[in-house]
ZATIMAR-234656 format. One record per residue: residue number from 0; residue in three letters; x, y, z of N, C-alpha, C, O in turn. Coordinates in steps of 0.02 Angstrom, whole numbers, plus 32768, in hexadecimal, padded with zeros to 4 digits. Example, Ala and Ser with C-alpha at 12.3 -4.5 7.8 and 13.67 -1.06 7.14 Angstrom:
ZATIMAR-234656
R   kolmi   marlum    n_X    n_Y    n_Z   ca_X   ca_Y   ca_Z    c_X    c_Y    c_Z    o_X    o_Y    o_Z
R       0      ala   8294   7EE4   8186   8267   7F1F   8186   8294   7F5B   8186   82C8   7F5A   81A7
R       1      ser   8282   7F90   8162   82AC   7FCB   8165   8285   8002   818A   829E   8039   8192
***
This chain:
ZATIMAR-234656
R   kolmi   marlum    n_X    n_Y    n_Z   ca_X   ca_Y   ca_Z    c_X    c_Y    c_Z    o_X    o_Y    o_Z
R       0      met   958A   606A   2E09   9586   602A   2E28   9566   6033   2E6C   9575   6063   2E90
R       1      asn   9538   6005   2E7D   9517   600B   2EBE   953E   5FE3   2EF2   956B   5FBD   2EE1
R       2      ser   952B   5FEA   2F31   9550   5FCB   2F67   9548   5F7F   2F6A   956E   5F5E   2F8D
R       3      asn   9518   5F63   2F45   950E   5F1B   2F44   953A   5EF7   2F11   9540   5EBA   2F13
R       4      glu   9557   5F1D   2EE3   9582   5EFE   2EB1   95C7   5EEF   2ECE   95E1   5F14   2EF8
R       5      val   95E3   5EB9   2EB6   9626   5EA6   2ECC   9655   5EB7   2E94   964C   5EA1   2E5B
R       6      thr   9689   5EDE   2EA4   96BA   5EEF   2E71   96EF   5EB9   2E6D   9704   5E9E   2EA0
R       7      pro   9704   5EAA   2E31   973A   5E78   2E2B   9778   5E93   2E4D   9787   5ECF   2E4A
R       8      asn   979A   5E67   2E6E   97D8   5E78   2E90   97CF   5EB0   2EC3   97F9   5EDD   2EC8
R       9      ser   9799   5EAE   2EE8   978F   5EDD   2F1E   97C8   5ED5   2F51   97EB   5EA3   2F51
R      10      glu   97D0   5F06   2F7C   9806   5F02   2FAD   97FF   5EC4   2FD8   9831   5EA3   2FE7
R      11      gln   97C3   5EB3   2FED   97B9   5E78   3017   97CB   5E39   2FF1   97EC   5E0D   300B
R      12      glu   97B4   5E34   2FB3   97C3   5DFA   2F89   980E   5DF4   2F7F   982B   5DBE   2F85
R      13      his   982E   5E2C   2F70   9876   5E2C   2F66   989B   5E15   2FA4   98C8   5DEC   2FA1
R      14      ser   9887   5E30   2FDD   98A5   5E1E   301C   989E   5DD3   302B   98CD   5DB3   3041
R      15      glu   9862   5DB9   301E   9856   5D71   302A   987F   5D46   2FFA   989A   5D12   300E
R      16      arg   9884   5D5B   2FBB   98AC   5D35   2F8B   98F6   5D34   2F9E   9916   5D00   2F9D
R      17      val   9910   5D6F   2FAF   9957   5D74   2FC2   9964   5D4B   3001   9994   5D24   3003
R      18      ser   993B   5D54   3034   9945   5D30   3073   9941   5CE4   3067   996B   5CBF   3081
R      19      gly   9911   5CCE   3041   990A   5C86   3031   9944   5C6B   300B   995C   5C34   3019
R      20      ala   995C   5C91   2FDA   9994   5C7B   2FB1   99D4   5C74   2FDB   99F7   5C41   2FD6
R      21      phe   99E3   5CA6   3003   9A1F   5CA3   302B   9A1A   5C6F   3063   9A4B   5C4F   3074
R      22      his   99DF   5C67   307E   99D6   5C32   30B1   99E2   5BED   3092   9A02   5BC3   30B1
R      23      ser   99C9   5BE3   3056   99D2   5BA4   3033   9A1D   5B97   3027   9A35   5B5F   3031
R      24      leu   9A40   5BCA   3011   9A88   5BC3   3004   9AAD   5BB4   3045   9AD8   5B88   3047
R      25      glu   9A9D   5BD8   307A   9ABE   5BCE   30BA   9AB2   5B87   30D5   9ADF   5B69   30F2
R      26      gln   9A77   5B6D   30CA   9A69   5B28   30DF   9A94   5AF7   30B8   9AAF   5AC7   30D4
R      27      lys   9A9B   5B04   3077   9AC3   5AD8   304C   9B0C   5ADA   3060   9B2E   5AA7   3062
R      28      leu   9B26   5B16   306E   9B6D   5B1E   307D   9B7F   5B09   30C4   9BB8   5AF4   30D1
R      29      gly   9B51   5B0F   30F2   9B5F   5AFF   3137   9B88   5B36   3159   9B89   5B6F   3141
R      30      thr   9BAA   5B25   318E   9BD1   5B54   31B5   9C0F   5B69   318E   9C32   5B40   3172
R      31      arg   9C1B   5BA9   318D   9C55   5BC6   3169   9C7C   5BF3   3198   9C67   5C00   31D1
R      32      ser   9CB5   5C09   3180   9CDF   5C35   31A8   9CBB   5C77   31B4   9C8A   5C87   3192
R      33      val   9CD4   5C9D   31E4   9CB7   5CDE   31F3   9CBA   5D0C   31B6   9C8B   5D31   31A7
R      34      glu   9CF3   5D0A   3192   9CFC   5D35   3157   9CC9   5D22   3120   9CAC   5D4E   3101
R      35      glu   9CC0   5CE1   3115   9C91   5CCB   30E2   9C49   5CDD   30F5   9C21   5CF2   30CB
R      36      ala   9C39   5CD3   3134   9BF6   5CE5   314C   9BEA   5D30   3144   9BB3   5D45   3131
R      37      gln   9C1D   5D59   3151   9C16   5DA1   3148   9C0E   5DB4   30FF   9BE6   5DE0   30EF
R      38      arg   9C33   5D92   30D2   9C2B   5D9F   308B   9BE2   5D92   3076   9BC4   5DBB   3053
R      39      leu   9BC8   5D59   308B   9B83   5D49   3079   9B52   5D7C   3095   9B23   5D90   3073
R      40      gln   9B5E   5D92   30D2   9B32   5DC4   30F1   9B35   5E06   30CC   9B02   5E26   30C1
R      41      asp   9B71   5E1A   30B8   9B78   5E59   3093   9B54   5E56   3051   9B33   5E86   303D
R      42      ile   9B5B   5E1F   302E   9B39   5E16   2FED   9AEE   5E15   2FF7   9AC9   5E35   2FD1
R      43      arg   9AD8   5DF1   302A   9A90   5DED   3039   9A73   5E33   3046   9A3F   5E45   302B
R      44      glu   9A94   5E5A   3070   9A7C   5E9C   3082   9A7A   5ECB   3045   9A4A   5EF0   303C
R      45      ala   9AAD   5EC9   301D   9AAE   5EF3   2FE1   9A78   5EDE   2FB1   9A59   5F08   2F90
R      46      thr   9A6C   5E9C   2FAB   9A38   5E83   2F7F   99F4   5E97   2F98   99C9   5EAA   2F71
R      47      leu   99E9   5E93   2FDA   99A9   5EA9   2FF7   999B   5EF2   2FE8   9961   5F05   2FDC
R      48      lys   99CF   5F1B   2FE8   99C8   5F63   2FDB   99C5   5F72   2F90   99B9   5FAB   2F7C
R      49      arg   99D0   5F3E   2F67   99D4   5F46   2F1F   9A0B   5F78   2F0C   9A04   5F9F   2EDC
R      50      asp   9A41   5F76   2F32   9A7A   5FA2   2F28   9AAC   5F80   2EF9   9AD9   5F5C   2F0E
R      51      arg   9AA1   5F8B   2EB9   9AC7   5F68   2E86   9B12   5F73   2E8D   9B39   5F43   2E87
R      52      ala   9B27   5FAE   2E9A   9B6F   5FBF   2EA1   9B8D   5F99   2EDC   9BC4   5F7E   2ED6
R      53      ser   9B6A   5F96   2F13   9B82   5F73   2F4E   9B83   5F28   2F43   9BB2   5F06   2F58
R      54      val   9B4F   5F0D   2F22   9B4E   5EC6   2F11   9B8B   5EB5   2EE7   9BAE   5E85   2EF4
R      55      glu   9B97   5EDE   2EB3   9BCF   5ED2   2E86   9C12   5ED5   2EAC   9C3E   5EAC   2EA1
R      56      lys   9C19   5F06   2ED9   9C56   5F0D   2F00   9C61   5ECF   2F2B   9C99   5EB4   2F2D
R      57      his   9C2D   5EB8   2F4D   9C35   5E7D   2F79   9C3F   5E3C   2F51   9C65   5E11   2F66
R      58      leu   9C1E   5E36   2F18   9C28   5DFB   2EEE   9C6F   5DF9   2ED3   9C8E   5DC4   2ED1
R      59      thr   9C89   5E32   2EBE   9CCC   5E36   2EA4   9CFF   5E22   2EDA   9D2E   5DFC   2ECD
R      60      ala   9CF6   5E3C   2F16   9D23   5E2B   2F4D   9D1E   5DE0   2F5D   9D51   5DC0   2F6B
R      61      thr   9CE2   5DC6   2F5C   9CD9   5D7F   2F6A   9CFB   5D54   2F35   9D1B   5D22   2F45
R      62      lys   9CF4   5D68   2EF7   9D13   5D43   2EC0   9D5F   5D42   2EC8   9D7F   5D0F   2EBC
R      63      leu   9D7D   5D7A   2EDC   9DC5   5D7F   2EE4   9DDE   5D5A   2F22   9E13   5D3B   2F20
R      64      glu   9DB8   5D5D   2F59   9DCF   5D42   2F99   9DB6   5CFC   2FA7   9DD5   5CD8   2FCF
R      65      ser   9D80   5CE9   2F89   9D61   5CA8   2F99   9D3B   5C8F   2F5A   9CFE   5C8D   2F59
R      66      asn   9D62   5C7E   2F28   9D46   5C6B   2EE8   9D11   5C34   2EED   9CDE   5C37   2ECA
R      67      trp   9D1B   5C03   2F18   9CEB   5BCD   2F1F   9CA7   5BE7   2F37   9C73   5BCF   2F21
R      68      leu   9CA8   5C18   2F65   9C6A   5C34   2F7E   9C47   5C5C   2F47   9C09   5C58   2F41
R      69      tyr   9C6B   5C80   2F20   9C4F   5CA4   2EE7   9C2D   5C72   2EB8   9BF5   5C7E   2EA2
R      70      glu   9C4F   5C3C   2EA9   9C33   5C09   2E7C   9BF3   5BEB   2E99   9BC3   5BDF   2E75
R      71      glu   9BF2   5BDF   2EDA   9BB5   5BC4   2EFA   9B7B   5BF7   2EF5   9B42   5BE4   2EEA
R      72      leu   9B8B   5C36   2EFF   9B58   5C6B   2EF8   9B3B   5C6B   2EB1   9AFE   5C6D   2EA9
R      73      met   9B66   5C69   2E7F   9B50   5C6D   2E3B   9B2E   5C2D   2E22   9B05   5C2E   2DF4
R      74      lys   9B3F   5BF5   2E41   9B1E   5BB4   2E2E   9AD9   5BAD   2E4D   9AAF   5B88   2E35
R      75      his   9ACE   5BD2   2E84   9A8D   5BCB   2EA6   9A57   5BEB   2E7B   9A5B   5C27   2E6D
R      76      pro   9A25   5BC4   2E65   99F5   5BDE   2E35   99CE   5C1C   2E4C   99C4   5C49   2E24
R      77      met   99B9   5C1E   2E8A   9992   5C58   2EA2   99BE   5C97   2EA7   99A9   5CCD   2E94
R      78      ile   99FA   5C8E   2EC1   9A27   5CC7   2EC8   9A3D   5CE1   2E85   9A3F   5D1D   2E79
R      79      ser   9A4E   5CB3   2E59   9A62   5CC6   2E15   9A2B   5CEC   2DF2   9A39   5D1E   2DD0
R      80      ser   99ED   5CD6   2DF9   99B4   5CF9   2DDB   99AC   5D40   2DF7   99A0   5D6F   2DD1
R      81      ile   99B2   5D46   2E38   99AC   5D88   2E57   99E3   5DB6   2E3F   99D7   5DF1   2E32
R      82      met   9A20   5D9D   2E39   9A58   5DC6   2E23   9A4D   5DDD   2DDB   9A5A   5E17   2DCA
R      83      arg   9A35   5DB0   2DB0   9A26   5DC3   2D6B   99F1   5DFA   2D69   99F7   5E29   2D42
R      84      glu   99BD   5DF3   2D92   9988   5E26   2D93   99A4   5E6A   2DA9   9993   5E9D   2D8C
R      85      leu   99CF   5E6A   2DDD   99EC   5EA9   2DF2   9A16   5EC8   2DBB   9A15   5F05   2DB1
R      86      ser   9A3A   5E9E   2D97   9A64   5EB8   2D62   9A3B   5ED3   2D28   9A4A   5F08   2D0D
R      87      ile   9A08   5EAD   2D14   99DD   5EC3   2CDC   99B5   5F01   2CEE   99AE   5F2E   2CC5
R      88      met   999A   5F03   2D2A   996E   5F3A   2D3E   9996   5F78   2D51   997A   5FAE   2D58
R      89      gly   99D6   5F71   2D5B   99FF   5FAB   2D6B   99F9   5FC3   2DB2   9A0A   5FFC   2DC1
R      90      phe   99E1   5F98   2DDF   99DC   5FAC   2E25   9A1F   5FAB   2E45   9A25   5FBA   2E80
***
């Protein structure tokens, strides 16, 4: 591949998709508690790193501690799509 080709899901593209998806969700949800904001930040950072184990750990904790937030994450089309890709690709 030469330097002019764009690879699907490049790091920059991935970063932009993740940032856009979480920004969209945060706008929808509005201001949240410090704990909920931290949960979202932890999930966002793990997703940016494509750290599947860390994403799973943070999602599981969110589901147990803040089920409504977990449901909002999974209902959000862009975030849900990114999570499926991470799961399928094994990142």
